N, C-alpha and C positions, 0 to 999 in steps of 0.2 A: 530348584526354578527361583524360591525367593531369594537364595545367595546370588543368583545372579540378578534379579532385579533391585538389592541394595548398591551389588554393583554399579549398576547403568544409574544408579541414582548418584553416585558420587561422581562418578565419570561426568556425569553431567553438570552438575556444580565449576567443574572443572573447564568444561568446555567452554559453556555458556558466558564463561570472563574473556574468552577469549578473541580478538578477531584477525581477521585477513587482513596482514602488514605490507603485504604485496597488490593489495586492491588498491583504485583511487575510485572510488565514491561519494559525490557529491550528491546530495538529491533535496531538493527545495519544495516547499509546502508553501505556494502564496493564497493567500485569503482576502477579497476585500466586499466586505458586508455593506451596501449601502438601501435597500429600498425594505426599509423595514414595513412589518407590516399594522402593528401595532403601534409606535410612535412614529415619527416624523424623519424623513428620512435622510440621509449624508448624504451631503453633497460628493465629497471626494475621494470613498474608498475603494468604486469600481473601476477608477480612472489610474489608483494609484495600486491597483492592484497590476494591470495591464502595465505601468509602467513598469513597475519593479519586478516582475516575471520577468519583460522583455531584458532588464539588467542579469538579474541569474543567469537566462538563457544566453547571453552575453559573454558569462563568466562561465560556461564551461557545465553548468549544473544539469541534471535532469529537472528540469519544471513542472509542480501539477498547478494548476492555477484552478482557481473557482471563485465567482464570483456569486452573493446573494445566497447564499448557503444557509436552507433549513438545518435544526437538530440533524434529523437522519440523514439530509443530505453530510453534511457534514463527519456524523458516525463513516458514513461510506468512504467518501474522501480521505478522510485519516486514517482508514484501515487501508486502502489502498497504496495511501504515501507511508504507509509503517512498512509494507510489505518490501515496498520497492527500498527502502533505507534499513534494510533487512544488513546488517554488517558494514553499513558504510563509515566511511571517515569521518564526514560531517553531513548533518542534518539542521536542513535549517524550517523555522515556521515565520515568514510573516506574516502580521493578521493586520488590516486596518478595519478599524468597523467599532461599536456598541463594544465596552467594558466596562466592568466596576466592579470595587471590593466588599465581600462583606465578610465581618470576622477578622479581617488580615490576611483573607482568599481571593485571589482575582479573579474571574470571570470571562469569558467572551460571549456574545449573545448572538445567537443564530435570527437570520431577519421574522421567523415564525415564534421567535418568544412573546408570551403576553404577561407573564412573569403576576400575575395578579391574585395566585393561591399562595399558601407560605410553603406548598410541597412546590411549587414549579421550577425553583432556581436548580434544583436535583436532576429535574426531567428535562428541563428544556434549554439550559446553560452549561456549558462548554471550562471546566475549571480547569487552568491553569496548569496547575501541577500536577494533573493527572494527563496534559499534553506533554510535562517534560518528564513525567517517568516513562510516561513510553519510547519517549530519546531517546532514554538512559540506557534504556534495556535494548536499546536497536544499533545504537552508533555509537562512536569511538568522541566523538568532539559535538556538544549541541549548542546551536545559535537560536535563541526566539527572539524574535524582533517585532513591537509593539507599539501600531498607532493606535491607542484603542485609550487614549485618558483623557475621557469625555464623563459628561456627565451623567449622573443616574438619569434617567428620561421617568421613570417608573412610578407610579404613588404610592407601591406596598413599599413598606420599610423594613421590615421583619420577615428572614425563612429559615425554614428549615436547614441546618446543616447539622449531618450526623446525626445525635441525639437531645441537639437544643435548638431555640429559636434565635435567632441573630439578627440584629440590627443593619441594614443595607448604607455602606458609603454613600456621600451624598454625589465627591468627588474622585476622579483620577484612581491610579490603580497601587495597590499596596506594594512595599520593596518585599521583594524576592528572594532567599537563598539557594542559591545555586551549588549544585556538586560540585563535584571534582569534569574539569576540561568544560565547562560551562558557561556562555555569556549568553545573559538575555538583557535586550535595550527596549529602553521605554523611550515614546516621543517627545517625555516632561520629565520632571522627576518626582517621587511617590508624591499621591494626596494631592498631584497639581492638573491641572485639566492643560489639554493638547489644543492645539486652535488647528481650523480649517485652513485659511489661509481664505488670497484673496481667487489667486486661479484655482486651475484644475484639478492641482495636485495639492495636498498637506504640505505645508514647507518641510515638515521631516521626511516626510517616502520623496519625495522633489531634493533634498538633499545628500539622503542616502544614494541614489539614482546616481546621480553625480560622481556623488565621493566613491561610492563600491567600484567603478571601473576604473580609477585612477589603480596600473599596471605591479602588481610582485606590493601593493601596498597591504602590510598587516592591519585585522580589518580593528583594533585600536587607534590605532590610526587613524584609519578612513572615523571613525564613532569621533573621533578626537576633533576631526574637519564637519562632521556632518554637524556635532553642536557648535563650532562657531558659528558656522552658516546660517542655523538655525534662530542661533541668539541674535544674530546679525538679523537678520527676517521679520524678526517677530520683537524688535527694539525692546532684548533681554528678557518678554513675559515671558519664553517659554523656552526651559534650560532641557535639553534631552541628557538620561542620563542613564548606565548601565551596570551592572556588577558581574564580572567577573571572574570566572577561577579558572583560568584557561592557563595549560602549561604546555600546549605545542602551541606553534606560531599555525593563526590561521588568516590565509590570504585567499579574499575573492576573486579577484582579476590575476589570472596568473599569469603572466609572461616569460616562459624561459624557452621557446623557440627561435632561432637565428632562422635570418632570411634563408632561403632556399638555392643553389648555385650549385650549377654544373661543376665536376671534379676540370684539371686544369687543361685548356682549350689550345689547338695548335690554327694557325690562319696563313697561309700565302699571301704577301702584300708583295706586287711588285710595286718599282719605284718609277718616277715620273710622269705617269697617267691621270696624276688627279686624285682626290677622297677616293679612299676605298671603304666599303663597308667590312665592319669589321663581324656582322651576323652574332652580336652576343644575344644571348636571351635575358628575357626578359627577371629580373630576380622577383621570385614570389616570397611574402612574408606569409607564410598558414594560418596565422592568429587571424589576417582581415587588416594590418595596420598599410600604411602608406611607406616608402623606403625612396631612402636616398645614396644614391653615390657617391663618391670621392676617389680623383685618381691619386693613389699613393706613390708610385712610380711609374712616372712617366716613358714611352720610349724612349731610346737615344737618337735614333737615327730619322725619326721622324716626326709628325706632333699629331694628335688627335683632335679632329674638329667635330661641332654638332650645329645641323643645319646652317652649315657653311660658317660658322666661327670657330676658333680655336676653342679649346680647354685647358686648361691650366694645372698646374699641380696643386694640389689640394681642393681644388672647384668641386663642391657639389651641384649635382645633377637630379633629377629625379628619375628613380627606377623603371618607370616608364619609358624615357630617352633611351635606356642604355641601348634597342638593339638596332636606332639611329646612328649611333656614334663608327664615325669614320676613323682611318687613318692615312695620312697626307703625307709618302717619302720622294722627297724632291728627288729630281734625275739626278744619275751621278752619286750617289749616296752607298750606292751597292754596284762595286763591280764585280763583282763573287759576292756569293748566298753569302747572307751574314745572317746570323741572328739577334732577335733582341726580342725583348719581356715587358708590358703592361702588366702593372698589379696595383688592380683598386678591392675596396671596398663599401659594402654595402650596409646599410646603417635604418635599423628601425625607429619605431616612435617610444619604446622602452630602455635604451641602449643594445641592445642586440645587433652584434655585428658579423659577418664574414670576410671571411679574403677571399675572393678571385686573382686569376690568374690567365693570360694570354698570352703564347708562346708565339712570336712570328718571326717566319721564314720567309725575310726582301731578298727579293729575286731584280734581278737589272727589267725592267719591263719595254729597252730600247728593242730595235729589230726586229726580227721574225721571229726570235725566239720569242721577243716580251710581246708579241702582239699573240705568242699561241699560250701563253701564259695566260694574260687578261681574256682571252676567251674563255680557255675551261674555268676561268673563276665564274668570269658568266655563266658560264654552263651548271658550272656546279652551285651557282647561288638558285637559277631558274628550280635546280633539278632539288634543292631541300627546299623552296616556296612548296614547290610540287610536293612534296615528300609530308610536310607537314600538314598541307591541306588532306591528305590521304588521313594519316593519322588520326587527323582530328576527329575526318569524318566518320572514318569507323569508330573512332572512341565513342561519339555521340551514338550510331548505330546499334554500337553495345550495350548503351544504356537506353535510348527511350525506347517508352512504350515497354519498356519491362513490367513485371508486375508478381512482384515474390511474396511468399506466403513465409511471415516470421511466429516463429512459436512465441508464446508468451509465460512470461517467471523462469525463464532457462537460463539466462545470462546474455551478453551481448550476443549476436549472431551472425557467422561470418554473411556475406551477401554472395559470395560466387560469384564476382561478374564479370568474370576472367576476358581482363582489360588486355585490348590486342596493342597498345603500347608502351616502351620505357622510354620514351623518346624524353631526355632530360629537361627539355625545351615545353615539355605539355605541360599543363597542370588545369585541374578544377574546381574553380571556383563557385562553392554555393550558393546558387540567385535564391532560391526559397527552401527554408529547415523544416523538419518536420512539425507540424504542429504539435503532437505531442512524440513521446518518446525521446533516445539520444544516438544521437551517430558518434563514433567512436573508429579511434587506430587503435592499434595495440598499446603506442604509447603515449596516448592523448585522450581526451574528448572534444570533438566539434563542436563548434558554436556557428550561428548563420554568419561569422564572417571569417571563417575558416574556407583554406584554400589546400585541394590534398595534390598533391605531386604524383607524375603518372607511374609512378615506380610502387606507389602504395596504395593503388586502387584494390588491389586484388586483396587488399586486408581490412576492406572498408566492413565496419560492423554496424547492426543494430539492433538495441532493444526495444522494442515494446515499452508503452506506459500500463503499468499492471490497471487493466477496470477503463481500458482506450479500446475499443472495438472497432471504430473507422479504419479505414485504410488510410494512409496518409500521402502524399504528392512529397518529393525529393528533387528541387530543381539545379542543373546546375551549369553552367558555363565554362565550356572544353576550350582553352583555349591555347596556345603557341607563339603568342607575340600581340600587341593590343591592337594588331591591325586584320588579325585572323582568330576568330571564334565564331562556336555554332553552341544551341540553346540544345541541353536535350534533359529529359523527364522521365522518372523513374514513381512507382507504387508500388509503397509496401502496405502488406495488409494480415495485421496481427491475427493468429491463430491461434486458439486454445485447445489445448491437447484433451483430446477423449475422453483419457485417464482421469482430467479435474472436472470435466464437465459431468461421468458418471458416479465422482466418489470426491469430488471436492468436498470440503467440511465448510456450514456457516463460521462465520468469523472468527475464521482461519488467517492472522497474521503474516501468516508466511504461505497465504494461498490466494489465490487469483482469478475466483469466482464467485458469486454470492453462497454454490452450496448447497448442498441438500441433506435432508434427514437420514437417520441409517433407514429410516420405513422405507427411503425415496429411490435407495440404494438398489440398479438393476441388475437381471443374472450377468447383462457381457460386461460387469464392472472388472471383474478378474483379470478376462482377455488383454483389455485396454489396455490396464497397468498396471500387466506382466510387461506389454510390449513397451511402455513409456520408461519403463525400472531401466530393460534394455539397453533403450534409446539414449538415455539422462542418467547414467550410473550414481553420476552428483549431486542429482536433488535430492537430498530427502525429502520435499512435499510428494514423490509419486511413490516411495516406500509407502509413506502414511497413508496414503489413497490405497495402495492394495492392499493395506493392512484391513482399512475398514470393507473391500470390496470384498475380503476372504471373509473379513467378520461377518456381514452378511448370508454368504454363499453357508455358513457353518465350520467352514474348516478353522478354527479354533486355536488348535497348536498354530498352524500357517500361519493364519491371522497373528498371532503373538511375538514369532518371529518377525515378520517385516515390519512393525508399531517399535517394535524393541531396538533393529537399527535404522528404521528414519531416526528414534530418540539418539541415539549415540550418533545418531549425525549431524543431531542439531535442531531437528524438525521439532518445536515445541509442543506443539499439539499433541504429538506423537506421546509427550510426557506423558500430558493430564492422560490420555486415553492409556500408561501403563496404570496410572493413579485407579482409574474406573475399573478398568478388570482386575485389580487386585480389592477393589472394594467391593463389588458385585458378585467374586469369586466363578467370573467367564474360564471355565477350564483351570479352576486352580480353586485352592482354601480361600474363602473371607480374611481377606489380612488391611483391617485399618489402620491400623499403624504403618504400614506399607504403604498404602492408597497414600495418607499426607504425607509420605516424604515423595512423593511424586507431584503431588499437586502443590507444597511447598516451593518447588524448585518452577515447575510451569507459573505459577503465581508472580514469581521473582521477576521472572520474563515477560511479566504482562498479560498473561493469556484470558481471555478473558472469562472463558469456561474454568483453566486453573484457579483466578482468583475465587469464582464462586465456591465450586466444590473445598477452599483451603478456606475461603470468610465462614462458609457453613461448619465446617468442623470446628475452626475455631470460635464462634460464634454460640453453638448448643455443647463447648466439648465435646465433638467425638471423635474418638481414640484420642485427643489431647487435650493436653490442659486448657478449661474457658479462657477466652480474651474476648469479650466481648467486646472492646472498641475497638480492636486490632480488626477481626472477624465483618463488624459492620462497614467498617472505612471498607474494604475489601468490596467487599458484596456492590455498595457504594459506586464504589469504582468500573467494577465489571457494567451495574447494569450503565453506565457513563459510555463505556463502550459500546454499546448496545445490545449486551446480553438479555434475554429474556429472563433466564431462566432464575438469575440475580433478580431482577424485579419483582416475579414471583415468590420470591422469598421474603426478599423488604417487603410486598406486599402485607404477607402471614405477620409479620416480625408487629408491623404499625396497627394492625388489626388487631391484634389481639395485647400487643405490648409486652416486650418479651425481657428476661435478663436486665429489666435496668429503663431497658429503650419505654418511654410513653406513648402507650398507645391513642393514636390518628387514623380513625378510618376514612377520613377522607386525603389525607399524605398515601393512604392505603390504595386509596380509588387514582389517585395521579399515577400509583406507579401501574398497574395496572391497566388504565389507560393507556400508556407509554405504550406497554406490551401489545394491546390488541393493536395502535398503529403499526409495529412491525411485522402482526399477520400474525402473531403468536397465539396459538390456539388453547394451548391451554391460560393462559392471560383471559383469553374468550371468555371460557367455561369460569373462570373467577368471577371474572367480572360481572358475568350474569348473575352470580348467586348474590353478589352484591343490592344490584338493581333488585333481585326478589326478595331481599331482607329489608332492604334500605340500609345498609354499612355505609356512612360515609356519601352516598349518594340518594336521589331520591327514589322514590320504587318507582319502577318502570319494567311490568309485564314483556311489552311486546320488546322493547331492547332485550333482556333477557333472551327471549324466544329467538331473538336475530342472531346475538352471539353464540347462544348454542347449538344452534344450528349449522352454522358457518365454521364450529368448531368442531361441529360431527362430519363434517365433510371434508374436513381436514383430517381426519383420521384418530381426532381425541378419544382418548380412553372414556372417560367417565364425562365427557359433553351427553351422550346418549341417554345415563342416568338421570342428569339435571333436568332436561326437557321430560323425559319420560316421567320425572315428580310431579311437573307442573300439569299435564295430563290427569295421570292419579288424581291429583289434586282439584282440578276444576281450576286455576292460578292462573288468573291473565286469559284460558282456553275456557271452551267448555270441556267437561268432563270425556274422559276415553278413554277407557283399562282397555281396549283392544289394542289402541296404540300405543300405551303406557307400555306393554305387555311387550310389544314388539322394540321397541326402546330398550328395555329393562334386559333383554336377550341380545341385543347387539352389543350395550354396557359387558355383560358378562362379555364375550366372543374377544372381547378387545382387552380384557382383564380389569376388570370393575367386580371387584370384592362386593360393591354396595350396590351397585346396579345387581349382581346375583341374588342380596340378601332381599332386597325389594321384588323381583321375581317371583321369590318363593314365597313371600307374607303375600301379594296379591293375589299367587293362585290358593295359598290358605285360606283367603277373606270367602272366597268364593264357599264356603261351609259342606254342604253334603256333595258339594256339584264338583268337590275341588281333586284335580286330579294328583294323590296322595303321592305315586310315586315322583309325579314334575316337580312337586314340592319340595321334595328330600333328592333331585339332582341338582334344584338352584344352591340351595342352603351348601349341599358339597362343597360345590362350587366356593359361593362366599366362603368356607372353611378355607379350602384348597388354595386361595387368591390372597387370602389374608394374611401377608408371610408378617406382619408386626404385630397381629393379635387386637386390630382396632375395633374387628366385633365379633365379639366373646360371643356374643348371644345367637351365633349361626352354629356353633357346637353344643349346646345347651340346647337349643331348639331342635336339630337334627337327633338329639339323645330322646327325645318326648315321642318319636314318632314308630309305628311296631315296622315287626320284622317283614312283613306282607311288604310295603312299600319300598322298604328298605333294598331287600331283595330285588326287588324288579327293575332298580332305577341303578344296582349295582350291574346286574347284567347286563343294561341295557351301554354302562358305560364302558364294559368289559368288552360288549361287542363291535363297538365304533374306534376299541385301540385295536394298534395293527400286531402289537409283541403283548406279550401276559405282564402283568403287574403282578407280584408279592400277594398271595392272600391269604398271610399273616396279619395275626393282631383282630381288635373287635372288626364288628360290620363296619361301622363307625368312621375308623382309620382307613381299614380298605375302600371307604363310599370316598374320601377325601383323596387318597390316593389313587385311585381309579380316576378321580377327576381333576385331575392336579395332572396324569399323565395323558387323557384327554386332551387339555388344555393346550400343554408343550408339544405335544404332537400336532397341531393347529396351528402353534405360534414357538415355531425351533426358533427364533431368534431370543438373544437375549439382553440385545441392546433396540429391542425397536422402537421404544418410547425411552 
């Protein structure tokens, strides 16, 4: 097994450095923060976000757009965005709002930031470098565009960064070193301030939205044009700037499609009867632009007419007018059947060109035979109009009021509309694009101005946006020409797979749900996840979630296999899980070195759990040479992603001061409060203790009691002991030893060795009324649960009891067991082993907390 783990670790390092070259995923996150709570609101960012998000949608991006984000909301939106950007060719973040620099590092400011205390920047702001690192781990090319170079509006001037207090800059943002294939654009040069402008949009955002829609323009050319526009608009006071290490071309507004035309057409045209309609279909630009038509080779036997006027060679007409084009063949031009040809070209707005050909068979329109030809043509035209009407009606009926459930997080899903016609003259123009998610065809993403030809409709796909639960509507205008069309609307409903609901994990950057803790996974999870794996064998997330479900059901070997499969297929959290298995000895020998190998890989891929575990190992030198600086940095990065375990680790470091990092209890409390805000039961218990002792915060027993009770309700193992001590000692509450005993017993049942020891101590304090066997029982539990030897007094106190009490306690413990424990060793050893067996029997899961 260990050799296999080592092999997996090596494979993962290689696998995670590659991207799917056949994919064409372009994802953008657009944030506009205007309504700040502690500082004056900004005028432009909300409208900037609307305008820029519309620009990216028109360019065919999947767009996440958010306004006025708090820190927690930013974390959630960013995680959803990162899940969508996993493996993307191009990941873009556009931010408009407050931002400033501290010690050469740039921070984006959520709307709920107060930044009054030295620790606030770490828990309330968003570090730009963290955003960039996450994008690097997810995508091939990264673009960050910042309209955030404003004055620092907060009065405080120094903040904690890692292990130092650093003064904040007053103006602008600092220059950023970009890694390979990255572009970072600023609204103005480093250290300078950007202007809001006189209109609804900032000068920078306005210029970007206008210039980014230039078709087939490389982004550095786009940004040069933006710079010219902003310099002109601000009279040279603001000069946009970018830092680029791009080695690939980045084109925002791609226009590679040509106007769509049917193949060579044929038409019978009688001579001598006046202009005859050619019934040419209207050319369609699938990207939504206007089309013109030029006559390249006119017919030799007659002349072309449009609305009674001749059309000459080289003359351009509008594409929408092409169906009205007629041909007039004079009398006597064709004594017998003759063949003629019309060649024309369609042109779009960005240089696309398609050749169209119509072959004429000219017949005489004179006499009875001519009358028959004319009558036949008129009947054919009427039949064609009738058939097109039927096609349009049938097409509308195939779409109208359809409601399709589309699974989230499995890639683009075929809509399977079973479209009733392939008529080349029928097209569907998007009348309303879905509010979230992406419509696409196998060869291109669709934008709000796109059109789809009839023979393409059955290939339509939709990918719901991760984190968006509401149904979306898609509206089409179904048409065969400019005079006949019908609207049709369908509804697409995102659906989360039952496996995600039953076994998804928190902070999984490839996940699609908020997730469950291990102790929240139910008995049905295995079945629904096995179903998901069969349905989506190429989605590694389901294999990982199956592994979690199997682990919860006690099927350790099967769980490890599923988790290994998920890791080999590219699921990053599964890599962390392999490290956790190795470090905790679930079904295998404990191997800290092997665990660290997995933690390191997961950390490098931006996984918050991996960063926390690897950062903890580095900071403390657990199985690896100590690197305090790197370890602290990783813990801070994980905390910035919303990982409360990292927050609690940091709180412990800052409370005590460790490994050269100075103690600052107030800084510790800031991280604990951040954990509580994210509903972490461990943070609640720890912060409650601070309110009892007054470390970093004023003493407040009532606040402590409320936190302990909430943590108890969430299942936290140590909070019952914390609240029990308040009742035992009468701190902030009337002394109640019975309630203290109950809480200590609950703590013991959850695995708290200190709670067990305190329960024994309460019993011993009863003197002659003490139940000696009960005291022995809880001392045995304290020793059995104390895997780190934190309470040596438990064994020492146990040794002082007489044989009668020990024998009675041992008999009672063994009676509770379903299987026998070895009766070897001293009585104390047997007691501890039996207590451990009783606890494990009641708590078979090794990953409960």
